[in-house]
C-alpha angles and dihedrals in degrees: 000000000000117000113248119208111216124187112212106261135210103030124141099147094050129058136171096220098183141335140196147103090056095304139093130210112213139176119216105184105309095337122095120206136188112208134170116266118183092190094060098087095150129086124279115256106214118022092188093066093058094064088065093069116128093199136015125202114209133182114242111190104302094340135055140218142196123244105203113205092193139007111285130190115259088245141351137182136250130184134226110193102309097338124097126210131190114230127202131152113248132201090254092060092253123127101202097266139067103212095197089067090074088092090060092045091055090046091052092050093049095046114040126071130224110279094025115147109237128187115198111192121194083014096177112181093347111258095143091038092055091047090054095043091050091064095045104267124146108237137200107198115197127188134149094224120082093197094056091047088054088049090051091051089052090052090051090052092047089051094051092247102111092109095053124106105275134138116206109209124188102200148112105277095225092053092045095050090046089057091046089056090055091046089050092230115165131203133205092209133019119194124188135177104178122192125229091248135000149150130235124227090274096040096272110167122239119188116173102222094041101042106031093075089050092048092050091051090052094045094056087065092060097043116111120222108287092015121161129226131201117190117186120197128180096132118115093354098271109175120248092248092058093054093043091053092044090056093044094049096043095048103031094180093057125104118221104226099179141351108208134191105210112215142179117218122219114243094221135091091272096055098195116177117233113213106231105171145312133258129199112204115195142160141200 
């Protein structure tokens, strides 16, 4: 399967202004951030734009911290198409959204039908969940973190989707899928964006390379006939081919529909694309 390069579509409230020298300069609404970016090994394009940053995140030993150049609101909102997301800088450099995922959101909206049963694992603040809800799907959103589930619920309310059919589940994904197998629940689409390392609500260990193959084996048991699967992988820098072949070998009956490199394009005269993750899209 050839690798497709896909620039995140549909953004007006987000821009990658510049990138390089292991950093990226981004605009979220009216706020401009500098954040670390290990993929940006090239030179910056326009040094003058970087002095406009409102906040800079820097690594300090094993941790990191924000240097705020001016007072910022605790949170603010940005829109992608007709969805609204709450943004706020966190101690882990994240802002509550991964803008490159817009390609997957548009794919979800163009693919699933009203009433489809969707399982979103490692659902974070709900981008994929909102995309699915917005076209009439029924969604089960699973994440181990209560605060990010609360954040996802807030995004659903801001997007006018609070009354849609969604279950918010705080749980370890392996335990939840194991119970779904016993309950014989089936899903028309499964979406997952696993981290490199994590802990469940009761300290359950998640390690990408150890547990992703196990999770895929479990998920095939809750996939309905003709079900679709989206596996995102940015963690640890595994190449697209490795994830594609993992999916294909773990679920032999599946068809790989697309292997996508998700990118963000600089809004400058150079227009470099920053690789921001990969997605394997497949179907039974």
